[in-house]
C-alpha positions in Angstrom: 0.1 -0.2 -0.1 1.2 3.5 -0.4 1.5 6.0 2.4 0.2 9.4 1.2 -3.0 10.0 0.1 -5.7 7.2 -1.0 -6.4 6.8 -4.5 -9.2 4.9 -6.5 -7.2 1.6 -6.5 -6.9 0.9 -3.0 -4.2 2.6 -1.0 -0.8 2.3 0.5 2.5 2.8 1.5 4.7 5.2 1.7 -1.3 5.6 -0.3 -3.4 4.0 -2.7 -2.2 6.9 -1.7 0.6 14.2 -2.9 4.2 16.9 -3.1 14.9 30.6 -5.0 16.3 32.9 -7.0 19.0 34.6 -8.5 21.6 33.1 -11.3 23.6 30.4 -10.6 26.9 30.3 -10.2 28.6 26.4 -10.9 31.3 27.1 -8.0 28.8 27.6 -5.5 27.8 24.6 -5.3 29.3 21.3 -3.6 29.2 18.4 -6.4 28.9 15.1 -4.8 32.4 13.5 -4.3 33.2 10.2 -6.3 32.6 7.9 -3.2 29.0 9.6 -2.3 27.2 6.0 -2.6 29.8 3.8 -1.5 28.7 3.3 1.6 25.4 2.4 0.4 25.7 -0.6 -1.9 28.3 -2.9 -2.8 30.9 -2.7 -5.8 31.9 -1.0 -8.7 28.0 -0.2 -10.1 27.6 1.9 -6.8 31.0 3.9 -7.4 29.5 4.5 -11.1 26.2 6.0 -10.0 27.8 7.9 -7.5 30.1 9.4 -10.0 27.5 9.8 -12.6 25.6 12.0 -10.1 28.5 14.0 -9.5 28.6 14.8 -13.1 25.0 15.1 -12.9 24.7 17.8 -10.5 28.1 19.5 -11.5 25.7 20.0 -14.8 22.5 21.1 -13.2 24.4 23.7 -11.0 25.9 25.1 -14.3 22.6 25.3 -16.2 20.7 26.5 -13.4 17.0 26.6 -13.7 15.0 28.6 -16.4 12.1 30.0 -13.8 8.7 30.9 -15.3 5.4 31.5 -14.8 3.2 27.9 -14.4 1.6 27.0 -17.7 -2.0 27.1 -16.8 -3.4 23.8 -16.7 -0.8 22.9 -13.8 -3.1 25.2 -11.3 -0.3 27.0 -9.8 -1.0 30.8 -9.4 1.7 33.1 -9.2 4.4 34.1 -7.4 5.0 30.1 -7.8 7.1 30.2 -10.4 7.8 26.7 -12.5 10.7 24.9 -14.3 12.5 21.8 -15.1 15.7 20.1 -14.4 17.7 17.6 -16.8 18.5 14.1 -15.3 20.2 11.1 -17.0 17.6 8.3 -16.9 20.6 5.9 -15.7 23.0 7.3 -13.5 25.7 4.6 -14.4 25.7 6.6 -18.2 25.2 10.4 -17.1 25.8 11.3 -20.8 23.2 9.2 -22.0 19.4 9.4 -22.1 18.2 12.6 -20.5 14.7 13.1 -18.6 13.0 16.1 -17.9 11.9 16.8 -14.2 9.2 19.7 -13.6 10.1 21.7 -10.5 8.1 24.7 -8.7 9.2 27.3 -6.1 8.5 30.3 -4.5 10.6 32.6 -2.7 10.6 33.0 1.5 8.6 35.6 2.9 11.1 37.0 5.3 14.0 39.8 4.3 16.8 38.8 2.5 18.9 38.7 6.0 16.5 36.1 7.3 16.2 33.4 4.2 18.1 30.2 4.7 18.1 28.6 1.2 15.4 26.4 -0.2 13.3 23.4 1.7 12.3 20.4 -0.9 9.4 18.6 0.2 8.2 15.4 -1.2 4.6 14.1 -0.2 5.0 10.2 -0.7 3.9 7.9 -2.4 5.6 6.7 -4.3 4.1 8.7 -7.1 2.6 11.5 -5.3 3.2 15.0 -6.7 5.2 17.4 -4.4 4.1 20.7 -6.9 1.4 22.1 -4.1 4.0 22.3 -1.9 4.7 26.2 -2.4 0.4 26.7 -2.2 1.1 26.3 1.6 2.1 30.0 0.9 0.3 31.4 -1.2 -2.8 29.5 0.8 -1.4 31.6 3.8 -1.1 28.3 5.9 -0.2 29.3 9.6 1.5 26.2 10.5 4.3 26.2 7.8 4.3 30.4 8.5 7.4 30.2 10.6 9.5 27.8 8.2 8.2 29.9 4.9 9.8 33.7 6.0 13.4 31.4 6.3 12.9 29.1 3.3 11.9 29.1 -0.6 9.0 26.2 -0.7 10.7 23.9 -3.6 8.2 21.0 -4.9 9.1 18.6 -7.1 7.3 15.4 -9.5 9.7 13.1 -9.0 10.7 10.8 -12.1 7.8 9.1 -13.6 5.2 11.3 -11.8 2.7 13.7 -13.6 4.9 16.5 -15.3 8.1 14.8 -14.9 8.3 12.2 -17.8 5.3 10.5 -16.5 4.7 6.9 -16.9 1.4 4.4 -17.5 0.5 1.1 -17.2 -3.0 0.9 -18.7 -5.9 3.3 -20.0 -6.7 5.6 -17.4 -10.3 5.5 -17.8 -10.2 1.7 -17.9 -8.0 1.8 -14.8 -10.8 3.4 -12.6 -13.6 1.5 -14.2 -15.7 0.2 -11.6 -17.4 -1.8 -10.0 -14.3 -3.6 -9.9 -13.9 -7.4 -7.9 -14.3 -7.8 -4.1 -10.6 -8.1 -3.2 -11.8 -10.5 -0.4 -11.8 -14.4 -2.5 -14.8 -16.5 -1.9 -12.9 -19.0 -3.8 -9.7 -20.4 -5.4 -11.2 -19.3 -8.7 -11.2 -15.6 -7.4 -7.1 -15.9 -6.3 -7.1 -16.6 -9.6 -8.7 -14.3 -11.3 -6.8 -11.7 -9.5 -3.5 -13.0 -10.0 -4.3 -13.0 -14.0 -5.1 -9.3 -13.8 -2.2 -8.7 -11.2 0.0 -10.4 -14.2 -1.4 -8.3 -16.8 -1.0 -5.3 -14.9 2.5 -6.0 -14.8 2.8 -6.8 -18.6 1.2 -3.4 -18.9 3.5 -1.6 -17.1 6.1 -3.2 -19.4 4.1 -2.8 -22.8 3.4 1.5 -22.0 6.9 2.3 -20.0 9.2 -0.5 -19.8 12.1 1.9 -20.8 11.7 3.6 -17.5 11.1 0.8 -15.3 14.5 -0.6 -14.3 15.6 3.0 -13.4 12.2 3.7 -11.5 14.1 3.3 -8.3 14.2 5.2 -4.5 18.0 5.4 -5.0 17.4 7.2 -8.7 15.1 9.6 -7.1 17.5 10.1 -4.5 20.0 10.9 -6.9 17.5 13.2 -8.9 17.3 15.1 -5.3 20.9 15.9 -5.3 20.9 17.1 -8.6 17.9 19.0 -8.3 19.6 20.6 -5.0 22.8 21.4 -7.1 20.3 22.8 -10.3 18.9 25.8 -7.0 22.5 26.5 -6.2 22.4 24.9 -2.7 25.2 23.2 -1.2 23.1 21.4 0.9 19.9 20.2 1.2 17.0 21.3 3.6 14.5 18.1 3.1 10.8 17.8 4.3 9.8 14.2 3.2 6.1 12.3 4.3 5.6 9.3 4.6 7.7 7.4 1.2 8.6 10.9 1.4 10.6 9.6 4.6 12.3 6.1 2.6 13.3 9.0 0.2 15.0 11.0 3.0 16.5 7.8 4.8 17.9 6.9 1.1 19.3 10.4 0.0 20.9 10.6 3.9 22.9 7.5 3.2 24.3 7.9 -0.4 25.1 11.9 0.4 25.4 12.4 4.5 27.6 15.4 3.6 25.0 16.9 1.8 22.2 17.0 4.1 21.5 20.5 6.1 18.0 20.1 7.6 15.7 16.9 7.6 12.9 16.2 8.8 10.9 12.9 8.5 7.5 12.7 8.9 5.3 9.3 9.3 8.5 6.9 8.7 8.5 4.0 6.4 10.5 1.2 8.1 13.9 1.5 6.0 15.2 -1.7 7.3 15.8 -4.1 4.1 13.9 -6.7 5.1 10.8 -4.8 5.2 11.3 -3.5 1.6 8.7 -3.5 0.5 6.9 -7.0 0.9 6.8 -7.2 4.8 6.2 -3.2 5.2 3.0 -4.0 3.2 1.8 -6.9 5.5 2.7 -4.6 8.6 0.4 -1.7 6.9 -2.3 -4.5 6.9 -2.2 -4.9 10.8 -1.6 -1.1 11.3 -4.8 -0.3 9.2 -6.8 -2.9 10.7 -6.1 -0.7 14.5 -6.8 2.1 13.5 -9.8 1.2 11.7 -11.1 0.2 15.0 -9.8 3.4 16.2 -12.5 5.2 14.1 -15.2 2.9 14.9 -14.6 3.9 18.7 -15.0 7.4 18.1 -18.0 7.2 15.3 -19.6 5.0 18.4 -19.0 8.2 20.6 -20.9 10.0 18.4 -24.1 8.2 17.7 -26.3 11.0 18.5 -24.8 12.8 15.3 -24.2 9.3 12.8 -26.6 6.8 14.1 -24.6 3.9 13.1 -24.4 2.5 16.7 -23.1 2.7 20.2 -20.0 0.4 20.9 -17.5 -0.3 18.0 -19.1 -3.9 17.6 -22.1 -2.3 16.3 -20.4 0.1 13.7 -18.4 -2.9 12.5 -21.9 -4.9 11.9 -23.5 -2.0 9.8 -19.9 -1.7 7.8 -20.2 -5.5 7.1 -24.0 -5.4 6.3 -23.0 -2.2 3.6 -20.3 -4.6 2.3 -22.6 -7.6 1.3 -25.2 -5.2 0.3 -22.7 -3.9 -2.5 -21.1 -7.5 -3.4 -24.7 -8.6 -4.4 -25.8 -4.9 -5.9 -23.1 -2.6 -6.3 -24.6 0.5 -5.1 -25.9 2.7 -8.3 -24.6 -0.4 -10.0 -20.8 1.2 -9.6 -20.1 1.1 -5.9 -19.0 -2.7 -4.7 -16.6 -3.6 -1.9 -13.4 -2.9 -3.9 -14.9 0.9 -4.4 -16.3 1.0 -0.6 -12.6 0.2 0.8 -10.7 2.4 -1.3 -13.0 5.7 0.1 -13.6 4.4 3.3 -9.6 3.8 4.2 -9.1 7.6 4.0 -10.4 7.4 8.1 -7.9 5.1 9.2 -5.1 7.2 7.6 -6.1 10.7 8.1 -8.0 12.3 11.1 -9.3 14.5 8.7 -11.0 12.0 6.8 -13.1 11.0 10.1 -16.5 12.9 10.2 -16.6 13.0 6.4 -16.6 9.7 5.8 -19.1 8.4 8.8 -21.2 11.6 7.5 -21.6 9.9 4.1 -22.0 6.6 5.8 -24.7 8.0 8.0 -26.4 9.1 5.2 -26.3 5.5 3.2 -27.5 4.0 6.2 -30.3 6.8 6.6 -31.9 5.8 2.9 -29.7 8.4 0.9 -27.4 6.4 -1.5 -26.6 9.0 -3.7 -23.9 10.8 -1.3 -22.1 7.5 -1.0 -22.0 7.0 -5.1 -20.6 10.7 -5.6 -18.0 9.9 -2.9 -16.8 5.9 -3.9 -17.4 5.7 -7.7 -15.6 6.7 -10.2 -16.2 9.9 -11.9 -15.8 9.3 -15.9 -15.9 12.4 -16.9 -12.7 13.3 -15.0 -10.1 12.8 -17.9 -7.4 14.7 -15.8 -7.8 13.1 -12.2 -8.1 9.5 -13.4 -4.8 10.2 -15.4 -3.3 11.2 -12.3 -4.8 8.0 -10.5 -3.6 5.6 -13.0 0.1 7.3 -13.2 0.4 7.5 -9.6 -0.4 3.9 -8.9 2.0 3.4 -11.9 4.7 4.9 -10.1 4.2 3.4 -6.7 4.1 -0.1 -8.4 6.8 0.3 -10.3 9.1 1.6 -7.6 8.5 -0.7 -4.7 8.6 -3.6 -7.5 12.4 -2.4 -9.0 13.4 -1.7 -5.3 13.6 -5.0 -3.8 13.3 -8.3 -4.6 9.5 -9.7 -4.4 8.5 -13.5 -3.3 8.0 -14.7 -6.9 5.7 -18.0 -4.9 2.1 -17.7 -5.0 2.2 -20.2 -1.8 4.1 -17.7 -0.2 1.4 -14.9 -0.6 -1.5 -16.7 -0.5 -0.3 -18.2 3.2 1.0 -15.0 4.6 -2.3 -13.2 3.4 -4.6 -15.6 4.4 -3.5 -15.8 7.5 -3.5 -11.9 8.5 -6.8 -11.4 7.2 -8.2 -13.9 9.8 -7.7 -11.1 12.3 -6.7 -8.1 10.0 -9.7 -8.0 7.5 -10.4 -4.8 6.6 -7.5 -4.4 4.3 -5.4 -7.4 3.6 -6.6 -8.6 0.7 -7.1 -5.6 -1.0 -3.3 -4.5 0.0 -2.0 -8.0 -1.8 -4.0 -7.2 -5.0 -2.4 -4.2 -5.4 1.4 -5.4 -5.0 0.7 -8.6 -6.7 2.2 -7.2 -9.8 5.6 -7.4 -8.0 5.7 -10.8 -8.0 5.8 -11.0 -12.3 7.8 -8.0 -12.2 9.3 -8.0 -16.1 12.3 -5.2 -15.0 15.3 -5.9 -12.9 14.7 -5.7 -9.4 17.1 -4.1 -6.7 18.5 -4.7 -3.4 17.4 -2.2 -0.9 20.2 0.3 0.0 21.5 -0.7 3.9 20.2 2.8 5.6 22.7 4.3 8.1 24.6 7.0 9.1 27.5 8.4 7.0 30.2 10.8 7.7 29.1 14.0 8.0 25.2 13.3 8.6 23.7 16.0 10.8 20.9 15.6 13.5 17.7 14.2 11.8 14.0 15.5 13.1 11.8 12.1 13.3 7.9 13.0 13.6 6.0 10.0 14.0 2.1 9.3 15.7 2.2 6.3 17.9 -0.8 4.5 15.8 -0.3 5.6 12.1 -2.0 3.2 9.7 -0.1 3.7 6.6 3.9 3.5 8.5 3.9 1.9 11.9 5.8 3.3 14.6 8.4 0.8 14.4 9.4 2.2 11.3 10.2 5.8 13.0 12.2 3.6 15.9 14.2 1.7 13.0 15.2 5.1 11.5 15.8 6.4 14.4 18.1 3.8 15.6 20.2 3.9 12.0 20.6 7.9 12.2 23.0 8.3 14.9 21.9 11.8 16.3 19.0 11.7 15.3 15.7 13.1 17.6 12.5 11.1 17.8 9.3 13.1 18.5 6.1 10.7 19.3 2.5 12.0 19.1 0.7 9.6 21.5 -2.1 8.1 21.2 -2.4 9.4 17.9 -2.9 7.7 14.4 -3.3 10.6 11.7 -0.8 10.2 8.9 1.1 12.7 8.4 2.0 14.7 11.6 3.6 17.9 10.5 0.6 19.8 8.9 -1.5 19.2 11.9 -2.0 22.1 14.7 -0.3 20.7 17.9 1.1 23.1 20.3 4.1 20.1 21.5 5.1 19.9 18.3 4.7 22.5 15.3 7.5 24.7 17.4 9.4 22.0 17.2 9.7 21.2 13.9 10.0 25.6 13.5 12.8 25.8 15.6 15.0 22.9 14.0 14.4 24.2 10.6 15.1 27.8 11.7 18.2 26.9 13.9 19.3 23.1 13.7 18.7 22.4 17.4 17.2 19.6 18.4 15.8 19.0 21.9 18.3 16.9 24.2 16.1 13.5 24.3 13.3 12.3 22.6 10.2 13.9 23.1 6.6 13.0 24.0 3.5 14.9 23.1 -0.3 14.7 23.6 -2.2 14.1 20.6 -3.9 16.8 18.5 -7.3 17.6 19.0 -9.6 14.4 18.1 -12.1 15.7 15.3 -15.7 16.9 16.5 -18.6 15.6 14.4 
């Protein structure tokens, strides 16, 4: 599963589940040392890619970015500016085929003296776009006002995403068509049908985007990040990564430890090689079940508003009834169990979805099916949105499949997911089918980077809610162990995904203080939760 925001197919890690002025003087940019990534992996290939990154970064520093007003259809209002950075498709061949990455920025809101450079953002996915990040300034987002005084806010579409040489695996209108088969199989025939769909999806990725697939890895996106840093004229990187963006940050910090100035990672993907990505998705299924129950408890507490029952068991019974109805006769002809999961999973992802999801559910139980159809069914007229959903899913699949070697034995998938489903039925099978294309992936699969502290890595700030569904808490603990000198802020008894954008007087000033001064607390910090959603 992706970890950013739910999309139509069913979301997941890292969610089926988005993210600088002056002429540049080449000499002002520290080019990566040739051995920058030697520590990250083994052998000659890593050295070649490190050298390739140094070459590409030096080239980008010299070229800079030709900032312009953003194209109208990007929906990014002035004074946000847009441009492109050129990077090698394959860093082992820095003079070979090049691809373009879309970037945008808004200048710092404070004085020239207050400016501390660019803060680059990745919202997760893999497959999320970071181009909305500068809009936090134009929309006057209060949580980020202090950081905006000091930093240009810079967003980008990672390779394969959106405006950055996008990939595709299937026709977008086909991709969103509904109703899809119930993810929970009733028979071996159901499993065979889903396995066939997964294999066809992998074949579609190869057919439509095969030339990109071997290069759609997190280490390559980290190298791209270093080239963007250089193109911006920045000696060191200031980075904010959420969800999958934390894994991108962890890999960047491992490959380029002495290029990091400040790094905030929020809602952390477990960077252990044993977790990336098969086991991470199984862990997610367990965490989703826990957070689903938290939401049901909240709905039951507000029975006076939602009339869905006064206990978690009552709410679950209503959910199972809705699911059974939709399985037998898809609601409005289009909303079956798969579409229900895609919609309802936003509640375990984000507290901000608790009330809207409960409200739609409540209306349905009261006899209004239209609200549910409007919320959960695809909109075939929204061709741009559907293309974006399909692209996000393609990138999610391509990166997770290419980053690591996946089990190829169906028996293993079947055994693991059957076992997990018994106690964690909300998400397990939906997540399994979403990831199953990796079992028959047509392109080379890598060994994940061994995330660790390298020479020159500064203190990293890690922020995590205790009951996060998409990126379980153990991931933050693991990264904290691996990055020496890091600090962990835990939001206790909370579980929203993406903590740094929520209002929490214990957390927001600490993030500001770190970004503005580089100072971390003397010890790890435990904070009380942000305000519970109101009905």
